[in-house]
N, C-alpha and C positions, 0 to 999 in steps of 0.2 A: 364761821358766821360773824358778821360785823354789824354793829349798831349804826354804822354810817358815820362814826366819829373819827375815822382815820385821817391822818395828816394830809395825804395826797388826794388830789381831785381825780376821779376816774375819767378816762377818755370817753366813756360811753355810759349812759344811763338807759335802762330799759324799764318802762312803766307797764305794769300788768294789773288789770282790774279783775276781781273775781267776786262771785257771790254763790255760796252754797255749792261748791264744786271741789270737795276735798279729794275725791278720786282723781279728778282731772288735773288739779293744780299741782299735785305731786309729780305727775309726769311732765307737765309744762316746765316746772322749775328744774327738774333733772335735765331736760333738753336744753336749758339755758345755762347750765353749770359749766365751770371750767373742766377741761378734759373731754367732755362731750362736745363743747364748742371748740373748734379747731383754731389754731394760730393765735389764741388769746390766753393770757395769764389771768389768774383770779383777780389780781389788783387792777387789771385794765378796765374793768367795768363793774357796774352795780346793777342789781335788780331791785326796783321799788314796787313791792306788791301792796296794792290798796284793796282791802276788803270792804265791800259795799254793804255791810250790815248783815252778814251771814248769821243764822241762829247759832252756829258753832264756828266761829272764825278760826282761820289757820293760826297755829302757834309757832313761835320761832324754834322751839325744841324739836318739832316734827322734822325740820330740815337741817338740823345741826350737822349731820354727816355729809351734807352736800358741799363741795368746794365752790362756794358762791358767796359773794358779798351781797347779802340780802337784808333789806329793811322791810318790815311789815307795818303798814299804816292802817288805821281803822277809821273809815269815813263815817261820820256820825249822823249825817243827814240821810235818812232812809228814803230810797227812791228806787223804782224798778229800772231806772236808766243809770248806766255807769258814768255818765258825763261828769257829774260832780266829783266822783272818785278819781277819774282820770286827770281832771284839772288839779286836784290836790296832789296827785303823784307828780305831775309836771312841775308844780311849784317846789316840791321837795327834792327834785333831781339835781345832781351836782355835776353831771358830765357835760362836756362840750358838745357832744352829739347826743341827741335824745331820740329814742325809739319808743313807740307806743304799741303795745299789743292789747287791743281793745277788749279782748275776750280771753280770760284766763284758761280756757280749755284748749288753747292753740299751742301745740307742740312745735318746736323749731327744728329745721334741718341743721346738720352739724356746722355748716359754714355760714349760716345766716348773719351772725353778728360781725364776723370778720369781713364778709362781703359788704355789709352796710358801711363799716368804717372805711374800707378801701374806696368804695364808690363815692363816699362823701368828700374825699380828698380831691376828686376830679374837678370840683367847682366850689367856690367859696359860699355859694347859696344853693347848695344841692338839696333836692327833694328826692329821697331814695325810696323807691316803690318796690315792694316784694310781693310775690305771688301767694295765693291762698288755695289750698286744697282741702278736701274733707276725707277723713278716714272712712273706709268702707268701699265695697265694690258696687258703687252706685251713689246717687245723690241721697243725702241723709233725709231730706224731706220726703223722698220716695220710700226709703228703707223703713221709716217709722211706721208706714202703713202696712209693712210686711212683718210686723212684730219683731223687728231687729232690735236687740237689747244691748246694753253695755257689755254684757257677758260675751256676746258675739264679737264685739270689738276687742275685748280682752284676748280672745282666742286668736284673732287676726294678728295682734301685736306679738303674741307668743310664737306664732308661726314664722315670724321673721327674726326671732331672737332679739327683739328690741329690749334694751338700748345698745346692744352690741355694735350694730352698724346703723346709725340714724338715717343714712341714705336709703335704706331698704323701706322706709316709710312710703316712698313713692310707689312701691310695688303693690301696696294695699290701699291706695288712695285714688280719689277721683277729682277731676277738675270741676270748678264751679260753672264754667262756660260750656255751652252746647256745641263745642267744636269737635271736629274729627281729631284723631290722634296725630298730632304733628307738632314740630318744634315751634310753629308760629305762635302758639299760646304763650311761650316763654317771653316774647318780646312785645306783648300787647298790654299796656296799662288799662285796667278796668276802671269802673267808676270809683272804686275805693281800694285801699290796701289795709289789711288787718294787722300789718306790722309796718308802720311808716316811720321813717327816720329823717330828721332834719336837725341842722345846727340850732343851738339854743336861741340864737337871735331870730331865726325864722319862727320858732314857736312863740316867741314874745310878740313878733309882728302880727302873726295871725290871731293872737289872743286866745289860744287854746280852743277847747270845744265849746260850741254854743250851748248855754244852759237851757235854752228853750226846748231842746230835744229830750222829751221825758217819757216817750213810749218805752216799753220793755226792751232791753238790749241797746237802747239809744237810737233806735230807728235808723235814719240816714245821717246821723251825726258825723260818722267818719266820711261819708260821701261829701257832706257839706264842708268839713275841714279840708279835705283833699282839694276840693274845688277852689276854696278861698286861698289855700297855700299856692296853688298853681297860678293864681291871678296876681300874686305879689310880683313886683318888678324885678327884673334881672335874675330870676331864678332859673335853675336848670333841672328838669325832671330826668331821673336816671332809673331805669328799670333793671333790677338784678335778675340774672338768669341762673338757673341751676340750684337755687335755694328757695325755700318756701316755709310757710307754716301750715299745720294740719289740724283741722278742727275735730275734736273728739265729740262723740255723741254724749249729751248730758241733759238732764231734766231741766226744763225751763228755757231751752235755747229759743230765742225769739224768732229766728228765721230758718236756719238750715235744717233743724230737726223738728220744726213745728208741723203739726198735723194740718194747719191752715196757713201754709206759707203764702198763698196768693192773697188771702185776707190780710195777713200781716203786711205784705208789700203795699196793699192799698192804704192801710192805716199809716204806714211810714210815708207814703207819697202825700197823703193829705196833710200830715204834720209838716212835712218839708214845705209844701205850698203855703201853708198858713204862716210859716216863719219867713220864707224868702220871697213870697208873692210870685213865684214862677216854678214850673216843674223842675225836678232834679235832672241834670244833664251830665253826660259824660264829658270828661276833659278832652279837648281836641287841641293838641299843641305838639311841637317837635320834642323829641326826647332822645336820650342816649341809652345804650344798654351796657351792662357791665357783667362780666363773668370771669371765673378763674381759669377758663380754658379747659375744664374737665368736660367729658361727654355729658350731654344733658341726660338726667336720670329718666328711665322709662316709667310710665304709669300703667299699671295693668288694670286698675279699677275702671269700670265702665263709665264713661262720661254720659251726661244727659244727652239723649238723642244720639247714642253711639251709632245707630243706623237710621237711615231715613224713615219717616213714618210710612205706613202702608199707602199705596197709591190712592185708595179711596179717601183717606183722611187728608192727604196732601191736596187732592182735587177739591174737596169741600172747603179747605182752608183758603186756597187761592181763589176759588169762585166767590166766597164771601168777601175776601179782600177786594176783588175787583168791583163787586157791588157797592162797597163802601167808597172806594176811590171815585167811582162814577156818580155817587150819590143817587143810586137807582131807587132808593127808598123815598127820595124827595124830601129829605129832612133839611130844614133850614136853620143854620146857626143863629143863636139869639142876637149876635152882633150885627146881622145883616137886616136892616130895616126894609120895609116895602119901598120906600122912596129911593134908598140907595140901590136896591135891586133894579128898579125901573130905570134909573140913570145909567147903571152899568150895561143893561141890555141895549139901551138906545145908543150908547157910545159904541158898543160892539157892532150894532147894525150899521151905524154910520161908517165904520171902518171896514165893513165887509167881513168881520170876524165871525165864524159860525158858532156863536154861543147861545145856549138856551137858559131859561131861568133855573133849570136843574144843574147844568154844567157850571154855571157861574159860582155855585156853592161847592162844587166838587174839588177834588185834589188834582184833577187832570182835565184837559179839554179834549183829549183824544177819546174816541168812542170805544164801545165794547169790542168791535171787530179788530181794531188796531191793538187793543190790550191783549186780546186772545192771540193775535199773531206775534206780538212781542214775547209773550210767554212761550209760544211754540219755538221761536228762534232761540231763545235762551236755553230751553231744554235740549234743542238739537245741538247747540254748541257744546253743552255739557256731555250729552250722549256720545258725540263724536270726538270728544276730548280735544276740541279746538283750543289751543293755548291762548291765554290772555284774560283780561278783565272785561267787564261790561262798562259802557260809558254812554251817557246822554249829554248832548250839548244843546242847552236851552231847556230848562227843567220846569219853569213856572213854579207851581206849588209842590213839585216833586213826585207826582203820582206814578209816572212811568218808572222812575228810579226806585220808588218804594216797591213796586211790583217785582223789579229785578232783584232787589235785596230779599224779598220774600221767597223768590224761587231758590236763591242760594241757601236761605235759612231752612226752607222746607226739605231741601235735598242734602242739608248738612254739609255744605261746601264752605270750607273755612279759608282756602288758599286763593280765592279770587276776590277782587274788590269791585264795588260799584262806584264809578266816578260821576259826580254831578257837576258839570261845568256850566256856569251861568254868570252874568254880571251881577245877578240878584238886585239889579236896579232897573230892570226893564230892557227893552231893545235899544240899540244905538240909533243915532240919527241916520237917515238914509244917505247912502253914498251917492254923490252926484254922478249921473250918467248911467249907473247900473241899478240903483234902487229908486229912481224917480217914480213918483206916484204911489209909493208905499211907505207912509210914515207911521210906524208903530212904536215910536220912541215913548219914553215915560211921560212926556208932556202931552203927547197926542193920545196915548192909550194907557192911562194910569192903572187900569185894572189888569194889565198884563205884567205888572210889577209884583214880585213876591220876594221879600227879603230873606237873607240867609238864615236869620233866627227863626223866621216862620217856617222855612223848609226843614230846618233841623228839628223843630218841634213836631212837625208832621211825621217825620221818621220816628221820633220818640213815641208819638201817640200810638203807633202800630207796634212798638217794641222792637224796632228794626234799626235804631241808631247805635251801631256797634262798630267794631274795628273794620268791618268790611266796607263801610260807607266813607267815601272820601269826597271832599268838596274842593272845587277849583273856582274861587270867586274872582271875577274880573272880566274885562273885555277879552274876547277870544284872541285877538291879535297880540295881547300881552301875556296870556296864560298858556295857550295851546302849544306854541312852538317849543317851549321848554318844559312842558308838562311832564312830571315824573311817572309817565305811563310807558311801559316797555312794549307790551303786546296787548292787542284787543281781540276778543272773540266776538264782540258785538259792539257796533257803533251806531247810535241813534241820533239823528240830526233833526232838531225842531227849531229852526232858526229863521225861516221865512225869507230873509233878505239875501240877495245875490252875494253881497260882500261877506255876510256872516257865514253862509253855507260854503262859499269858496274858501274862506279861511279855515274852516273845520277840515274840509277835504285836503287842502294843501298840507296842513299840519299833522293830520292823523291817519290819512288813508294808508300810508306806507307802514303803519304799525298794526293794521288789521291783518290777522293771521290768515293763511290760506284756509278756506272753508269758513272764515268768519263772515258775519252778517253786517251789511250796511243798510240802515233803514232811514228813509227820507220821509218826514212827516208831511211836508207842505209842497209836494211835487206839483200840485195843481196851481200853485202861485207862480205866475210867469217868471218872476225874478229868481225864485228857487230852482225852477225847472231849467232855466238858462244856465245857472251855475253848474248844475249836475251834468247837463249835456256837454258843456264846454270842457269840464274836467275829465269826463270819461273819454271824450274824443282825443284830448291832449295826451292822455296816458294809455291809450290803446285798450281801454277796458271794454270787453265785449260780453261779459257775463250778462245773461238776459235779465231784464227788469221785470219783476213780478208785481202786479197790482194787489194791494191789500184791500182797498176800498176806493171810493172816488177821490180820496185825498192822498193816501199814503202808498209808497212803493218800497220795494227792497230788492237787493240782489246779494248773492253770495260770492265772495271773492274766490276766483279760480286758482 
C-alpha cells in the first residue's frame, strides 16, 4: 500500500468513486490489483479511491494485503451524485493516462488496464472506450423484481471460482444492450463508458465532470462527459474489444438495479435537458477498435430481449408506432401555429404535393397502406434471409426509416443497418431537360426540408437512435457511388425527380441482393416513372411491378 508519495510518477491513474459499498469495493479493488491485472507491475499504475461520504468509509488497512498502489480520499461535500468526488479524484491523479470508473461496484476483466494503455499509444489524443456488462443471467433491473439478492450474485461468483480466472466473469454476465449474441456488440460504442480512459491533457480540456449533474448516481454525467470529449478537436475514439467492467448488484444503484429504472431514465433525461438545452444524443463519429488478438469471450448471461417479443406484442408495438408516425391522432405540435400550417398547406397545394393538415405534422408523408407494405417487405426480407441492410434515399423527417429500425428492434436483429440517405437540405434544383416543370428545391418547397439534427432527434424520440442507424448526408451524386454499403435487402426510393431517382438506381441497384425489394414511392410522378422505366429497360429488368397504392410501386429482384 502506498500513500501516493512515491518518487516515480505512474503511467496510469484509475479513479474510482464509491458510496456505502464495502462488499462491492473489495472485489473491485481486487480486480484492479497487480497480479490480477495482466502485463502490468504494481508501480506502473495507481488507484485513487474517492469515498463520497459513506457512513462507514473504506479504510486503508482493509486493503493492505492487495498488491496495489492505492490512495483513499474522502470527499467532504455530501451529495447523492459522484460528480464532485470524481473531479476530486481527477485533480489528485498523477498518471499520464487517467481512467475513471464512475461506479465503485464495477469489477474489471484482467486485461482492461493494459489494453487501455496500449490503445492510448495509438494516437496522441486518444479517447479509449471500454464496454460494460452486468453480473447475473439477465438485466439487473429485471432481476431485482425477481427477488434476486446479493447472495445470489455471491453464489454465481463462487461457481466460476473467481478471482482465479477473471475472464470467466463473461460467463455469468449480461450485456446492457438488447442485441442478439454476436461479436458486433464488441465494436459498438454506446452513449457512455463506465471505464473511460484519456490522456491528462484531454481531461483538462474537457474540464472534468459537469457539477450540475446532481441526481443519484450522477444521472447522465458520464454521457455528457463522453459527448463533450468526442467533440474536442483532433481526437481519436478507440473501442477496446475483449475487455470490460462488470456491475455488481448493490443497494442504491441509481439505474441498473433500480426497481424504477424507466422513471430514473426520465429524471436523468430531464436533468440533462435542463443543463444542455437539448436531449442526450449518442456519439456518431468514426472510431478504431483495439484488441489483443485473443478470441472474444463468450457471454452466457441472457441479454435483454434475448428472443423476439411474442407476435402479438410486436404487432401492437408496430401498429402504435405507425399511428404516431402518421399522426393519426391528429395531435399538433405546439411549435406549429395555425398561420404557419395554413401557409404550408397552400405551398403544398401550389406544388401539387399531396399533403393534409394532419400529414404536415407527421413524421412521414407516405400513407398507412405504404407503411404497411414497407413493413411487409422488411419482414419478408428477414424471413427469407435475404442478405443486406435496409436503405431509404430521400427520408424527409425519417418516418419510413424509423419504421424499418423498429422492425429490426422488434425482431431483435443486430447485424443489419438502416441507412438514411438525404441531402438534409431539401431536394436539388431540377435538372434541365429531365426534371422540367418539377421544382421541389428548398427555395420552392421549404417545408420539404428536414435537417439532419431534426431527423436524428426523431429517431431518438422513439428510442431507435442506435448503432443500427446510419446517415449518409449529401447530394446523391456525391454520396451514393462510394457509399459504404455492401448489400441491400431493401431499397426504398423517395426522390421524385428523374435525375435523383436515376442516380439512386445507377449507384445502388447492383447492390440489391437477389430476392431484395425495390420500392418506388413517387411512381405516379412522370419524371420518376420515366427514370424507372428507362433504367429497367436498359438493364433488362423484367421482374413484375406491383402497385402498393395509387402512388407507390415495388418489385423484387429476381
